[in-house]
C-alpha positions in Angstrom: 0.0 0.0 0.0 1.3 3.4 -0.9 1.9 5.8 1.9 2.2 9.5 1.0 5.0 10.4 3.3 5.3 14.1 2.4 1.5 14.6 3.0 1.8 12.7 6.2 4.6 15.0 7.3 2.6 18.1 6.3 -0.4 17.0 8.3 1.8 16.3 11.3 3.0 19.9 11.1 -0.5 21.2 10.8 -1.6 19.3 13.8 1.4 20.8 15.7 0.0 24.2 15.0 2.6 25.5 12.6 1.0 28.7 11.3 3.3 29.1 8.3 2.5 25.6 7.1 -1.2 26.2 7.7 -1.1 29.4 5.6 0.6 27.5 2.8 -1.9 24.6 3.1 -4.9 26.9 2.8 -3.3 29.0 0.0 -2.3 26.0 -2.2 -5.5 24.1 -1.7 -8.2 26.7 -1.8 -7.9 27.5 -5.5 -7.8 23.8 -6.4 -10.9 23.0 -4.3 -12.6 26.1 -5.7 -12.1 24.7 -9.3 -13.1 21.2 -8.2 -16.4 22.6 -6.7 -17.1 25.0 -9.5 -17.8 22.3 -12.2 -20.3 20.7 -9.8 -22.1 23.9 -9.0 -23.1 25.0 -12.5 -20.2 27.5 -12.6 -21.5 29.4 -9.6 -18.4 31.2 -8.3 -20.0 32.3 -5.0 -21.2 28.8 -4.2 -17.9 27.3 -5.2 -16.0 29.7 -2.9 -18.3 28.9 0.0 -18.0 25.1 -0.5 -14.2 25.4 -0.8 -14.0 27.3 2.5 -16.3 24.8 4.2 -14.3 21.9 2.9 -11.0 23.3 4.3 -12.7 24.1 7.6 -14.0 20.6 7.8 -10.7 19.1 6.8 -8.8 21.0 9.5 -11.2 19.5 12.1 -10.7 16.0 10.6 -6.9 16.1 10.0 -6.3 13.6 12.9 -8.2 11.0 10.8 -5.9 11.3 7.8 -3.9 8.1 7.3 -1.8 9.1 4.2 -3.2 6.1 2.3 -4.3 8.5 -0.4 -2.8 11.8 -1.5 -3.9 14.7 0.7 -5.6 16.5 -2.1 -7.6 13.3 -3.0 -8.7 13.2 0.6 -9.7 16.8 0.4 -11.7 16.2 -2.8 -13.7 13.4 -1.1 -14.7 15.9 1.6 -15.4 18.6 -1.0 -17.6 16.2 -3.0 -19.7 15.5 0.1 -19.9 19.2 1.0 -21.0 20.0 -2.5 -23.8 17.5 -2.3 -24.8 18.9 1.1 -24.8 22.5 -0.3 -26.9 21.5 -3.3 -29.4 19.6 -1.1 -29.8 22.7 1.1 -30.4 24.8 -1.9 -32.8 22.4 -3.5 -30.6 22.1 -6.6 -28.6 19.3 -8.2 -25.6 19.3 -10.5 -26.7 18.7 -14.1 -23.3 17.8 -15.6 -23.6 14.2 -16.8 -20.6 11.9 -17.0 -19.9 8.5 -18.4 -22.5 8.9 -21.2 -20.1 7.4 -23.8 -19.9 4.2 -21.8 -23.5 4.1 -20.5 -25.8 5.1 -23.4 -28.8 4.2 -21.3 -28.0 7.2 -19.0 -27.7 9.5 -22.0 -30.9 8.2 -23.5 -32.8 8.8 -20.3 -31.5 12.3 -20.0 -32.1 13.1 -23.6 -35.7 11.9 -23.4 -36.3 14.3 -20.5 -34.7 17.2 -22.4 -37.2 17.1 -25.4 -39.2 20.4 -25.3 -42.5 18.7 -25.7 -41.9 16.5 -22.7 -40.8 19.3 -20.3 -44.0 19.2 -18.3 -43.7 19.2 -14.5 -43.8 15.4 -14.3 -41.0 14.9 -16.8 -38.9 17.7 -15.3 -39.2 16.1 -11.9 -38.1 12.7 -13.4 -35.1 14.4 -15.1 -34.0 16.1 -11.8 -34.4 12.7 -10.0 -32.2 11.0 -12.6 -29.5 13.7 -12.3 -29.6 13.4 -8.5 -29.1 9.6 -8.7 -26.1 10.1 -11.0 -24.6 12.5 -8.4 -25.4 10.1 -5.5 -23.7 7.2 -7.4 -20.6 9.3 -7.9 -20.5 10.3 -4.3 -20.8 6.7 -3.2 -17.7 5.6 -5.0 -14.3 5.3 -3.3 -12.5 8.6 -3.5 -9.9 7.4 -6.0 -12.6 6.1 -8.4 -14.5 9.3 -8.1 -11.4 11.3 -8.9 -10.4 9.4 -12.1 -14.0 9.6 -13.4 -14.1 13.4 -12.7 -10.7 14.0 -14.3 -11.5 11.9 -17.4 -15.1 12.9 -18.1 -15.6 16.3 -16.5 -12.1 17.9 -16.7 -11.4 16.0 -20.0 -7.9 14.9 -18.9 -6.0 12.4 -21.0 -4.8 9.1 -19.7 -1.3 10.4 -19.7 -2.3 13.4 -17.5 -4.2 11.2 -15.1 -1.2 8.8 -14.9 1.0 11.7 -14.0 -1.4 12.9 -11.3 -1.6 9.4 -9.8 2.1 8.6 -10.4 1.3 5.3 -12.0 1.7 3.9 -15.6 -0.9 4.4 -18.4 -1.9 0.7 -18.3 -2.6 0.9 -14.6 -4.5 4.1 -15.1 -6.7 2.4 -17.8 -7.3 -0.5 -15.4 -8.3 1.8 -12.6 -10.6 3.8 -14.8 -12.3 0.6 -16.0 -12.8 -0.5 -12.4 -14.2 2.9 -11.6 -16.7 2.8 -14.5 -17.8 -0.7 -13.5 -18.3 0.4 -9.9 -20.3 3.4 -11.1 -22.5 1.2 -13.2 -23.2 -1.1 -10.3 -24.0 1.6 -7.9 -26.1 3.6 -10.4 -28.1 0.5 -11.4 -28.8 -0.4 -7.7 -29.9 3.2 -7.1 -32.3 3.4 -10.1 -33.8 0.0 -9.3 -34.4 1.1 -5.7 -35.8 4.4 -6.8 -38.2 2.7 -9.3 -39.4 0.3 -6.6 -40.0 3.2 -4.3 -42.0 5.0 -6.9 -44.1 1.8 -7.5 -44.9 1.6 -3.8 -46.1 5.2 -3.9 -48.6 4.6 -6.7 -50.1 1.5 -5.3 -53.8 1.9 -4.3 
């Protein structure tokens, strides 16, 4: 298992109350988390700024739980992903950026069917929002590393070479990781949609 020694050392300094290290930690990670949140918040800069600040505040409180088994920024992104979902839920909004459509045409077909103008009545609009919510929930349920590679590939549009560089692994290992992440997404998303449909069926029973 890889241990991120530099990140572990940094966290140890933060826990010791080193103010210079804290300032650097906040300065270096805020802009990255801001960009990470921005794509999930429909390019809303104020919301992204708020979520990035909340993420760093939450992370500082949870630093003692960091085990250096993932890169520190990957760990921060997992927190940011959860805080983004919490923010959207409080605002009654859901991210509408769809990923994985090239691999899961049924997802794209479902979204496209809800986007047709003649179908945009209240019922179809609600169903579309529910579908988008389930996609977001599926992403958030994945292990942090899976979520990261999917975000980098399908939302940020990063190449396999760029992702390999970020992860410090070879291209073949990156392809393998991405394939596992996509399979995991498919399994989680399928389970969520089946559960959602059963729940809807229960609601309409006489």
